[in-house]
C-alpha positions as CSV (number, residue, x, y, z in Angstrom):
1,M,95.0,60.9,-5.7
2,K,92.5,62.5,-8.1
3,T,89.6,60.5,-6.6
4,K,90.5,61.9,-3.1
5,H,90.2,65.5,-4.4
6,L,86.7,64.7,-5.9
7,M,85.5,63.5,-2.5
8,V,86.2,66.8,-0.7
9,P,83.3,68.7,-2.1
10,I,81.0,65.7,-1.3
11,G,82.2,65.8,2.3
12,Y,81.4,69.5,2.5
13,T,78.0,68.9,1.0
14,Q,77.3,66.1,3.4
15,F,78.2,68.4,6.3
16,F,75.8,71.1,5.0
17,A,73.1,68.5,4.4
18,S,73.6,67.3,8.0
19,L,73.0,70.8,9.2
20,L,69.8,71.0,7.1
21,V,68.5,67.8,8.7
22,I,69.1,69.4,12.1
23,L,67.2,72.5,11.0
24,V,64.2,70.4,9.9
25,H,63.9,69.2,13.5
26,C,64.1,72.7,15.0
27,G,61.1,75.0,15.5
28,R,60.3,78.0,13.3
29,L,63.2,79.1,11.2
30,A,61.8,82.5,10.3
31,E,59.0,84.8,11.5
32,N,57.7,85.3,8.0
33,N,55.5,82.3,6.9
34,G,56.7,82.3,3.3
35,L,60.4,82.4,4.3
36,H,59.8,79.7,6.9
37,F,58.2,77.5,4.3
38,L,61.0,78.1,1.8
39,L,63.7,77.3,4.3
40,K,62.1,74.4,6.1
41,S,59.8,72.7,3.6
42,L,61.9,73.2,0.5
43,L,65.5,73.7,1.3
44,C,66.0,71.6,4.4
45,R,63.9,68.7,3.2
46,L,66.3,68.2,0.3
47,A,68.9,66.8,2.6
48,V,67.4,63.3,3.0
49,P,67.0,62.6,-0.7
50,F,70.6,63.9,-1.1
51,F,71.8,61.3,1.4
52,L,69.8,58.5,-0.4
53,L,71.3,59.5,-3.7
54,L,74.8,59.7,-2.2
55,N,74.4,56.2,-0.8
56,G,73.6,55.0,-4.3
57,Y,76.6,56.9,-5.7
58,F,79.0,55.3,-3.2
59,F,77.5,51.9,-3.8
60,Q,78.2,52.2,-7.5
61,K,81.8,53.4,-6.8
62,S,82.4,50.5,-4.3
63,T,84.0,47.3,-5.2
64,C,81.7,45.2,-3.0
65,S,78.9,43.1,-4.4
66,W,75.2,43.8,-3.8
67,Q,75.1,41.0,-1.2
68,Q,78.1,42.3,0.6
69,W,76.7,45.8,0.7
70,C,73.3,44.6,2.0
71,K,75.0,42.5,4.7
72,R,77.0,45.6,5.8
73,Q,73.9,47.8,5.9
74,L,71.9,45.1,7.7
75,K,74.6,44.6,10.3
76,L,74.7,48.3,11.0
77,Y,70.9,48.4,11.2
78,L,70.8,45.5,13.6
79,R,73.4,47.1,15.9
80,W,71.4,50.3,16.1
81,S,68.2,48.5,16.5
82,I,69.6,46.6,19.5
83,V,70.7,50.0,21.0
84,Y,67.2,51.5,20.5
85,L,65.2,48.3,21.4
86,P,64.7,49.2,25.1
87,L,63.2,52.6,24.0
88,G,60.9,50.9,21.5
89,W,59.8,48.3,24.1
90,F,59.2,51.1,26.7
91,Y,57.2,53.2,24.2
92,L,55.0,50.2,23.2
93,G,54.5,49.5,26.9
94,Q,53.1,53.1,27.3
95,Q,50.5,52.3,24.7
96,N,49.2,49.6,27.0
97,L,50.1,46.7,24.7
98,A,50.5,43.2,26.1
99,D,54.0,41.7,25.8
100,P,53.1,39.5,22.8
101,L,51.8,42.5,20.9
102,R,54.8,44.5,21.8
103,V,57.0,41.8,20.3
104,I,54.9,41.8,17.2
105,G,55.0,45.6,17.1
106,L,58.8,45.7,17.3
107,A,59.1,43.0,14.6
108,A,56.8,44.9,12.3
109,G,58.6,48.1,13.1
110,F,62.0,46.6,12.3
111,L,60.7,45.5,8.9
112,T,59.1,48.8,8.0
113,V,60.1,51.9,9.9
114,G,62.7,50.8,12.5
115,V,62.3,50.0,16.2
116,W,62.7,53.6,17.0
117,Y,61.8,56.6,14.8
118,H,65.4,57.6,14.1
119,L,66.0,54.3,12.3
120,W,63.5,54.7,9.5
121,Y,66.4,55.6,7.1
122,F,67.7,52.0,7.0
123,P,64.5,50.2,5.8
124,A,63.9,53.1,3.3
125,L,67.5,52.9,2.0
126,L,67.4,49.1,1.6
127,F,64.0,49.1,0.0
128,G,65.0,52.0,-2.3
129,M,68.2,50.3,-3.4
130,W,66.4,47.0,-3.9
131,L,63.7,48.7,-6.0
132,V,66.2,50.6,-8.2
133,R,68.1,47.4,-8.7
134,K,65.0,45.5,-9.7
135,T,63.7,48.2,-12.1
136,R,67.1,48.6,-13.7
137,F,67.0,44.9,-14.7
138,L,63.4,45.2,-16.0
139,G,64.3,48.0,-18.5
């Protein structure tokens, strides 16, 4: 019961951070250049690192192994990649790439930044968690 109460502030913070992510993708937030910079480039851009840290926190609290966690994240990433695959294929077609190059482009995108720009978070999360895990064992 005590753990459930600890998660409530995290849920509120996640909601607030989600709003900050939306604001990053909006136009100007203020007419004043200084205020716009403070809001968008400093405050709003803290949301993504917060989500990365939160993933690490929840991984540490989970009872699953590293392999189970990676499989779960990869399955989710694969599902969303399949959903966005037609958009990525269409986009690469607009760049006048031949079909074999489009396949290579999608494969390279999947391994680095996602098959569509919204999916960059998964490769970044998996690489970051792998990197932290590797460096933790070195020290």
